[in-house]
C-alpha positions in Angstrom: 9.4 17.2 -75.8 12.3 16.1 -73.7 14.5 13.1 -74.3 12.6 11.6 -71.2 9.1 12.5 -72.4 6.4 10.2 -71.1 4.3 7.9 -73.2 1.2 9.6 -71.8 2.2 12.4 -74.4 2.1 9.9 -77.1 0.6 10.8 -80.5 -0.7 8.3 -82.7 1.1 7.4 -86.1 0.8 5.2 -89.1 1.3 1.7 -88.0 -0.2 1.9 -84.5 -2.8 -0.5 -83.4 -5.4 0.5 -81.0 -8.3 -1.1 -79.0 -11.5 1.0 -79.1 -14.2 0.2 -76.6 -17.6 1.8 -76.9 -19.4 1.1 -73.8 -22.4 -1.2 -74.4 -21.7 -1.3 -78.1 -19.7 -4.6 -78.8 -20.5 -4.2 -82.5 -18.6 -0.8 -82.6 -15.9 -1.9 -80.3 -12.5 -3.8 -81.5 -9.0 -3.5 -82.7 -8.1 -1.0 -85.4 -4.8 0.1 -87.2 -3.8 3.5 -88.1 -3.4 3.4 -92.0 -0.7 4.8 -93.9 -2.7 7.9 -94.7 -3.1 8.4 -91.0 -6.8 7.3 -90.4 -8.6 4.9 -88.5 -11.5 3.0 -90.4 -14.3 2.7 -87.9 -17.7 1.2 -88.2 -20.5 3.8 -88.9 -18.0 6.7 -89.0 -15.8 5.6 -91.8 -12.3 7.2 -91.8 -11.3 9.2 -88.7 -7.9 11.1 -88.8 -5.6 9.9 -86.1 -2.2 10.9 -86.8 -0.8 13.5 -84.5 -3.5 13.2 -82.0 -3.4 11.4 -78.5 -5.5 8.4 -77.9 -7.7 10.5 -75.6 -8.2 13.1 -78.4 -9.3 10.5 -80.8 -11.6 8.9 -78.2 -13.2 12.4 -77.7 -13.5 13.0 -81.4 -15.2 9.5 -81.9 -17.4 10.0 -79.0 -18.6 13.3 -80.5 -19.1 12.0 -83.8 -21.1 8.8 -82.4 -23.3 11.2 -80.3 -24.2 13.2 -83.7 -27.0 11.0 -84.7 -25.7 7.5 -83.9 -25.9 7.0 -80.2 -27.3 8.7 -77.3 -24.4 9.5 -74.8 -21.6 7.2 -76.0 -18.8 6.4 -73.9 -15.5 5.6 -75.8 -12.1 4.6 -74.5 -9.0 4.0 -76.7 -5.9 2.3 -75.6 -2.7 1.6 -77.8 -2.2 -2.3 -78.1 0.9 -2.1 -80.5 3.1 0.8 -81.2 4.9 1.4 -84.5 8.3 0.0 -84.7 11.7 1.6 -84.0 14.7 1.2 -86.2 18.3 0.9 -85.3 21.3 0.8 -87.7 25.1 1.4 -87.7 27.4 -0.3 -85.4 25.1 -2.8 -83.8 25.3 -6.7 -84.5 21.8 -6.8 -86.0 20.5 -3.6 -87.5 16.9 -3.5 -88.4 13.4 -2.9 -87.4 12.1 -4.0 -84.0 8.8 -3.8 -82.0 8.5 -0.9 -79.6 7.9 -1.7 -76.0 6.9 1.1 -73.3 9.8 2.5 -71.4 12.4 1.4 -74.2 15.8 3.0 -73.6 18.5 3.3 -76.2 20.6 0.8 -74.4 17.7 -1.7 -74.5 17.2 -1.0 -78.1 21.0 -1.8 -78.6 20.5 -5.0 -76.7 17.6 -6.0 -78.9 19.9 -5.6 -81.9 22.4 -8.0 -80.4 24.7 -5.4 -78.9 27.4 -3.1 -80.0 29.9 -4.2 -82.6 33.7 -3.9 -81.5 33.9 -0.5 -83.5 30.9 1.2 -82.0 30.9 4.5 -80.2 29.6 4.1 -76.8 29.4 7.8 -75.9 27.0 9.3 -78.4 24.1 8.2 -80.6 22.2 9.7 -83.4 18.4 9.6 -83.3 16.0 11.0 -85.9 12.7 11.2 -84.1 9.5 10.0 -85.7 8.3 13.0 -88.0 11.5 14.7 -87.9 13.7 15.3 -91.0 17.2 15.4 -89.4 18.9 13.4 -86.8 20.1 15.0 -83.5 23.1 13.8 -81.5 22.6 12.5 -77.9 24.9 11.6 -75.2 24.4 7.9 -74.5 23.0 7.7 -71.0 21.1 5.0 -69.3 17.9 7.0 -69.3 17.9 8.0 -73.0 14.3 7.2 -74.1 13.4 5.7 -77.6 10.0 6.6 -78.9 7.9 4.6 -81.5 9.0 5.3 -85.0 12.5 6.6 -83.9 15.5 5.8 -86.0 18.6 5.2 -83.9 22.1 5.2 -85.5 25.2 4.0 -83.5 28.3 5.6 -85.1 31.8 4.3 -85.3 34.3 5.4 -82.6 37.6 7.0 -83.4 40.8 5.6 -81.9 
């Protein structure tokens, strides 16, 4: 995925909250969270693995499982209502965990963390993407996108 990947490519992860709507079945519809083990606990179906799948893929899976003996021609839609948070640390005034918002850029994330410290490097940042084991260096540009679950580190500048 490129650094400017769209949220349509989004894969669910632990901590995400979704709204599932099963057409004409209000008792099966509702808001659900992806658990730490990567599953959604759904009525009738029990645990459905969601980590690494897009909302559309999960909707299709749920629809198929509901059609297998529970409902005739179910229609399922899923939307993400709350993304997992991102983390920012290093040379920012208020490092920590913050809620993710669609379209968030690194500069917006820095602003959320109350700005750069006087020692902060404003040319590069280090990002460990959600699910990755190492961080990568990125040139700090206005369109550098943050994804849910990312860890951003703002380094110290050298004089």
